[in-house]
Backbone as CSV, one residue per row, in Angstrom:
resi,resn,N_x,N_y,N_z,CA_x,CA_y,CA_z,C_x,C_y,C_z
1,UNK,-81.652,79.086,130.447,-80.452,79.748,130.637,-79.348,78.747,130.981
2,UNK,-79.682,77.781,131.653,-78.732,76.751,131.959,-78.257,76.075,130.682
3,UNK,-79.160,75.872,129.819,-78.805,75.234,128.557,-77.863,76.165,127.811
4,UNK,-78.163,77.377,127.841,-77.298,78.323,127.135,-75.923,78.364,127.798
5,UNK,-75.879,78.309,129.103,-74.628,78.300,129.808,-73.860,77.035,129.474
6,UNK,-74.574,75.933,129.431,-73.960,74.669,129.092,-73.366,74.726,127.693
7,UNK,-74.141,75.210,126.727,-73.656,75.275,125.350,-72.510,76.296,125.225
8,UNK,-72.574,77.314,126.022,-71.514,78.306,125.987,-70.198,77.701,126.505
9,UNK,-70.274,76.913,127.576,-69.100,76.268,128.130,-68.580,75.234,127.145
10,UNK,-69.489,74.480,126.500,-69.094,73.484,125.507,-68.417,74.221,124.352
11,UNK,-68.973,75.333,123.956,-68.400,76.105,122.856,-67.007,76.612,123.236
12,UNK,-66.830,77.031,124.472,-65.531,77.491,124.923,-64.528,76.340,124.922
13,UNK,-64.965,75.165,125.366,-64.080,74.013,125.374,-63.703,73.611,123.959
14,UNK,-64.656,73.615,123.074,-64.378,73.278,121.681,-63.446,74.325,121.053
15,UNK,-63.730,75.551,121.344,-62.872,76.605,120.801,-61.446,76.479,121.358
16,UNK,-61.389,76.151,122.644,-60.076,76.012,123.248,-59.314,74.861,122.628
17,UNK,-59.999,73.758,122.395,-59.340,72.585,121.866,-59.004,72.755,120.401
18,UNK,-59.906,73.263,119.588,-59.682,73.301,118.142,-59.181,74.658,117.640
19,UNK,-59.588,75.732,118.195,-59.205,77.030,117.659,-58.095,77.688,118.487
20,UNK,-58.258,77.664,119.786,-57.305,78.360,120.641,-55.910,77.765,120.524
21,UNK,-55.728,76.477,120.495,-54.444,75.805,120.389,-53.701,76.207,119.113
22,UNK,-54.381,76.057,117.942,-53.684,76.461,116.726,-53.383,77.962,116.692
23,UNK,-54.257,78.801,117.194,-54.019,80.251,117.184,-52.836,80.567,118.099
24,UNK,-52.794,79.976,119.272,-51.693,80.217,120.204,-50.400,79.684,119.586
25,UNK,-50.494,78.498,118.970,-49.337,77.910,118.289,-48.811,78.860,117.220
26,UNK,-49.709,79.377,116.403,-49.331,80.289,115.322,-48.737,81.567,115.898
27,UNK,-49.282,82.055,117.009,-48.773,83.263,117.646,-47.360,83.019,118.197
28,UNK,-47.115,81.836,118.756,-45.792,81.508,119.270,-44.775,81.431,118.126
29,UNK,-45.189,80.784,117.020,-44.291,80.704,115.858,-43.976,82.097,115.334
30,UNK,-44.994,82.933,115.264,-44.807,84.304,114.779,-43.877,85.061,115.729
31,UNK,-44.061,84.874,117.019,-43.222,85.532,118.021,-41.775,85.056,117.882
32,UNK,-41.573,83.765,117.690,-40.231,83.220,117.499,-39.605,83.768,116.213
33,UNK,-40.426,83.861,115.152,-39.939,84.377,113.871,-39.493,85.842,114.026
34,UNK,-40.323,86.640,114.679,-39.999,88.053,114.878,-38.758,88.183,115.761
35,UNK,-38.674,87.381,116.831,-37.514,87.424,117.712,-36.261,87.028,116.947
36,UNK,-36.358,86.018,116.102,-35.226,85.576,115.279,-34.805,86.676,114.304
37,UNK,-35.760,87.315,113.687,-35.462,88.403,112.745,-34.784,89.566,113.458
38,UNK,-35.256,89.874,114.658,-34.632,90.945,115.433,-33.198,90.569,115.775
39,UNK,-32.990,89.313,116.155,-31.645,88.839,116.493,-30.715,88.908,115.284
40,UNK,-31.217,88.474,114.114,-30.413,88.528,112.880,-30.105,89.978,112.521
41,UNK,-31.088,90.852,112.661,-30.876,92.267,112.344,-29.840,92.868,113.281
42,UNK,-29.902,92.538,114.570,-28.930,93.045,115.533,-27.535,92.530,115.203
43,UNK,-27.450,91.254,114.839,-26.165,90.658,114.462,-25.609,91.362,113.220
44,UNK,-26.458,91.592,112.221,-26.030,92.291,111.001,-25.586,93.717,111.303
45,UNK,-26.289,94.387,112.220,-25.920,95.746,112.592,-24.534,95.761,113.244
46,UNK,-24.290,94.801,114.149,-22.991,94.718,114.802,-21.885,94.439,113.782
47,UNK,-22.138,93.540,112.853,-21.153,93.237,111.807,-20.889,94.469,110.947
48,UNK,-21.952,95.207,110.628,-21.796,96.424,109.826,-20.966,97.462,110.576
49,UNK,-21.200,97.590,111.885,-20.415,98.537,112.679,-18.947,98.126,112.720
50,UNK,-18.693,96.816,112.904,-17.319,96.333,112.931,-16.638,96.569,111.590
51,UNK,-17.369,96.294,110.501,-16.821,96.514,109.165,-16.527,97.998,108.943
52,UNK,-17.435,98.856,109.398,-17.228,100.304,109.252,-16.008,100.752,110.061
53,UNK,-15.841,100.199,111.265,-14.681,100.556,112.085,-13.390,100.089,111.426
54,UNK,-13.419,98.862,110.879,-12.234,98.358,110.185,-11.913,99.225,108.971
55,UNK,-12.955,99.584,108.220,-12.743,100.423,107.032,-12.185,101.783,107.437
56,UNK,-12.698,102.349,108.540,-12.196,103.647,109.013,-10.739,103.527,109.447
57,UNK,-10.411,102.427,110.132,-9.028,102.219,110.566,-8.105,102.075,109.362
58,UNK,-8.542,101.323,108.359,-7.731,101.170,107.142,-7.580,102.494,106.421
59,UNK,-8.659,103.266,106.377,-8.605,104.586,105.737,-7.612,105.488,106.466
60,UNK,-7.648,105.457,107.798,-6.699,106.267,108.569,-5.270,105.822,108.310
61,UNK,-5.078,104.510,108.235,-3.736,103.982,107.973,-3.261,104.410,106.586
62,UNK,-4.141,104.335,105.600,-3.779,104.743,104.235,-3.452,106.239,104.205
63,UNK,-4.237,107.030,104.943,-3.959,108.472,105.006,-2.588,108.727,105.624
64,UNK,-2.271,107.992,106.701,-0.973,108.169,107.347,0.161,107.764,106.405
65,UNK,-0.030,106.653,105.692,1.000,106.210,104.750,1.182,107.230,103.633
66,UNK,0.059,107.756,103.138,0.141,108.765,102.074,0.855,110.018,102.585
67,UNK,0.544,110.428,103.816,1.199,111.602,104.397,2.691,111.341,104.556
68,UNK,3.034,110.128,105.012,4.446,109.779,105.186,5.158,109.784,103.832
69,UNK,4.503,109.227,102.809,5.101,109.216,101.471,5.305,110.651,100.985
70,UNK,4.322,111.507,101.239,4.424,112.903,100.826,5.596,113.576,101.534
71,UNK,5.713,113.349,102.839,6.810,113.938,103.606,8.156,113.391,103.123
72,UNK,8.216,112.079,102.868,9.457,111.485,102.369,9.847,112.088,101.024
73,UNK,8.849,112.249,100.141,9.118,112.838,98.825,9.594,114.285,98.973
74,UNK,9.001,114.988,99.916,9.385,116.384,100.149,10.836,116.457,100.639
75,UNK,11.166,115.575,101.583,12.532,115.543,102.117,13.523,115.151,101.016
76,UNK,13.145,114.140,100.220,14.027,113.695,99.130,14.211,114.823,98.112
77,UNK,13.141,115.551,97.820,13.244,116.675,96.887,14.160,117.761,97.410
78,UNK,14.033,118.053,98.695,14.901,119.076,99.294,16.358,118.619,99.274
79,UNK,16.591,117.339,99.561,17.962,116.812,99.543,18.522,116.864,98.123
80,UNK,17.695,116.481,97.161,18.147,116.510,95.769,18.440,117.946,95.348
81,UNK,17.614,118.871,95.797,17.842,120.286,95.474,19.186,120.739,96.040
82,UNK,19.456,120.372,97.301,20.728,120.741,97.919,21.904,120.094,97.189
83,UNK,21.729,118.835,96.776,22.794,118.147,96.040,23.082,118.856,94.715
84,UNK,22.017,119.243,94.023,22.184,119.932,92.735,22.879,121.280,92.948
85,UNK,22.454,122.002,93.979,23.070,123.304,94.266,24.542,123.120,94.613
86,UNK,24.836,122.120,95.442,26.227,121.873,95.844,27.071,121.477,94.640
87,UNK,26.521,120.626,93.770,27.251,120.214,92.571,27.505,121.418,91.666
88,UNK,26.490,122.254,91.504,26.656,123.452,90.664,27.693,124.389,91.270
89,UNK,27.668,124.531,92.589,28.636,125.402,93.260,30.062,124.867,93.064
90,UNK,30.219,123.557,93.216,31.550,122.961,93.024,32.016,123.135,91.582
91,UNK,31.096,122.940,90.637,31.450,123.094,89.222,31.835,124.541,88.936
92,UNK,31.079,125.501,89.515,31.403,126.919,89.319,32.772,127.247,89.912
93,UNK,33.058,126.698,91.091,34.377,126.923,91.704,35.492,126.338,90.835
94,UNK,35.248,125.146,90.305,36.250,124.499,89.447,36.496,125.339,88.189
95,UNK,35.410,125.814,87.581,35.543,126.627,86.364,36.260,127.937,86.697
96,UNK,35.932,128.525,87.854,36.568,129.777,88.267,38.070,129.574,88.477
97,UNK,38.427,128.486,89.168,39.844,128.206,89.404,40.575,127.940,88.084
98,UNK,39.893,127.220,87.198,40.507,126.928,85.900,40.720,128.225,85.120
99,UNK,39.722,129.114,85.144,39.843,130.395,84.442,40.971,131.237,85.054
100,UNK,41.060,131.226,86.398,42.133,131.979,87.049,43.493,131.407,86.668
101,UNK,43.574,130.095,86.595,44.833,129.453,86.211,45.191,129.824,84.772
102,UNK,44.173,129.803,83.887,44.433,130.169,82.491,44.858,131.622,82.378
103,UNK,44.212,132.490,83.156,44.586,133.913,83.150,46.026,134.072,83.635
104,UNK,46.373,133.355,84.696,47.740,133.420,85.232,48.742,132.937,84.182
105,UNK,48.413,131.835,83.507,49.308,131.306,82.467,49.476,132.306,81.323
106,UNK,48.344,132.893,80.890,48.398,133.885,79.818,49.232,135.090,80.251
107,UNK,49.065,135.500,81.493,49.806,136.641,82.016,51.305,136.334,82.017
108,UNK,51.646,135.124,82.484,53.058,134.743,82.508,53.637,134.658,81.099
109,UNK,52.847,134.133,80.177,53.318,134.051,78.784,53.503,135.453,78.200
110,UNK,52.545,136.351,78.501,52.666,137.721,77.997,53.887,138.412,78.591
111,UNK,54.102,138.219,79.889,55.278,138.813,80.522,56.570,138.255,79.924
112,UNK,56.575,136.947,79.684,57.756,136.313,79.089,58.001,136.847,77.683
113,UNK,56.902,136.984,76.916,57.038,137.512,75.557,57.531,138.958,75.604
114,UNK,57.003,139.736,76.551,57.422,141.125,76.690,58.898,141.206,77.099
115,UNK,59.296,140.338,78.004,60.706,140.328,78.419,61.608,139.950,77.244
116,UNK,61.168,138.938,76.476,61.949,138.541,75.304,62.060,139.697,74.317
117,UNK,60.957,140.396,74.104,60.936,141.502,73.152,61.813,142.650,73.655
118,UNK,61.705,142.948,74.966,62.526,144.017,75.533,64.005,143.655,75.405
119,UNK,64.294,142.388,75.665,65.699,141.960,75.576,66.206,142.077,74.145
120,UNK,65.412,141.633,73.180,65.866,141.712,71.788,65.981,143.164,71.337
121,UNK,65.020,144.003,71.793,65.088,145.411,71.429,66.292,146.090,72.092
122,UNK,66.567,145.710,73.314,67.741,146.270,74.009,69.018,145.908,73.272
123,UNK,69.081,144.650,72.846,70.261,144.213,72.091,70.354,144.985,70.780
124,UNK,69.222,145.163,70.128,69.188,145.884,68.865,69.641,147.329,69.056
125,UNK,69.119,147.975,70.112,69.494,149.366,70.380,70.978,149.447,70.727
126,UNK,71.414,148.529,71.536,72.826,148.542,71.934,73.726,148.356,70.723
127,UNK,73.319,147.448,69.835,74.157,147.222,68.647,74.167,148.456,67.758
128,UNK,73.052,149.141,67.656,73.019,150.346,66.831,73.822,151.471,67.492
129,UNK,73.755,151.540,68.822,74.498,152.580,69.522,75.985,152.325,69.356
130,UNK,76.367,151.099,69.395,77.782,150.754,69.262,78.261,151.067,67.854
131,UNK,77.422,150.849,66.861,77.820,151.084,65.480,78.200,152.542,65.257
132,UNK,77.544,153.414,65.861,77.890,154.820,65.691,77.639,155.573,66.970
133,UNK,78.419,156.571,67.090,78.282,157.398,68.251,77.146,158.364,67.957
134,UNK,76.299,158.526,68.925,75.084,159.288,68.681,75.200,160.705,69.194
135,UNK,74.661,161.585,68.404,74.472,162.921,68.936,72.982,163.044,69.232
136,UNK,72.533,164.199,69.651,71.143,164.349,70.058,70.199,164.113,68.899
137,UNK,70.517,164.599,67.769,69.648,164.461,66.607,69.589,163.012,66.181
138,UNK,70.705,162.328,66.160,70.736,160.906,65.786,69.964,160.064,66.817
139,UNK,70.094,160.448,68.085,69.399,159.689,69.133,67.888,159.810,68.963
140,UNK,67.378,160.991,68.657,65.935,161.169,68.448,65.475,160.366,67.239
141,UNK,66.277,160.387,66.165,65.925,159.633,64.966,65.933,158.138,65.266
142,UNK,66.891,157.672,66.040,66.991,156.256,66.394,65.765,155.832,67.227
143,UNK,65.348,156.638,68.178,64.167,156.318,68.991,62.934,156.285,68.119
144,UNK,62.846,157.247,67.208,61.692,157.293,66.313,61.656,156.042,65.444
145,UNK,62.806,155.669,64.891,62.878,154.447,64.073,62.526,153.205,64.905
146,UNK,63.018,153.206,66.144,62.755,152.070,67.025,61.260,151.942,67.300
147,UNK,60.624,153.077,67.602,59.206,153.061,67.849,58.425,152.628,66.609
148,UNK,58.903,153.035,65.463,58.282,152.644,64.209,58.402,151.133,64.009
149,UNK,59.546,150.554,64.321,59.746,149.098,64.205,58.831,148.343,65.160
150,UNK,58.686,148.861,66.365,57.817,148.216,67.349,56.379,148.214,66.852
151,UNK,55.944,149.325,66.302,54.595,149.423,65.760,54.352,148.441,64.625
152,UNK,55.363,148.216,63.756,55.235,147.293,62.639,55.201,145.846,63.121
153,UNK,55.911,145.545,64.206,55.953,144.176,64.718,54.623,143.766,65.333
154,UNK,53.908,144.672,65.867,52.630,144.337,66.503,51.635,144.114,65.418
């Protein structure tokens, strides 16, 4: 039994020197490799989170800019609409005033023409009355003739 104990201790020493050292060495390298991989993965995760946050911030900024552009376009459209309405209103007022002025001019011309016609007819009637003294029958005939002349002139 002593011999067996001796050989067992020798075997343990040999195993420790030749097998245990390389196995422990390999286990340490593996542990370092795994720790390094975990560290790289954690670093990559942090970078991914930062990139995602930056992308979200940029997306929010783009959304705000798009909303601002939309609001600006809406305001510009409303202003342009008001400008068009105001221009149309001014043009309508100008056309209305011009039409009223033309109507007034036409009215004045018609009144002037009527006055001229009345004056010429008055002169004509007066000259005919002076030419002969009228009795009732002649006066009716003269009015009838006068009305007939007026109808022909129109």
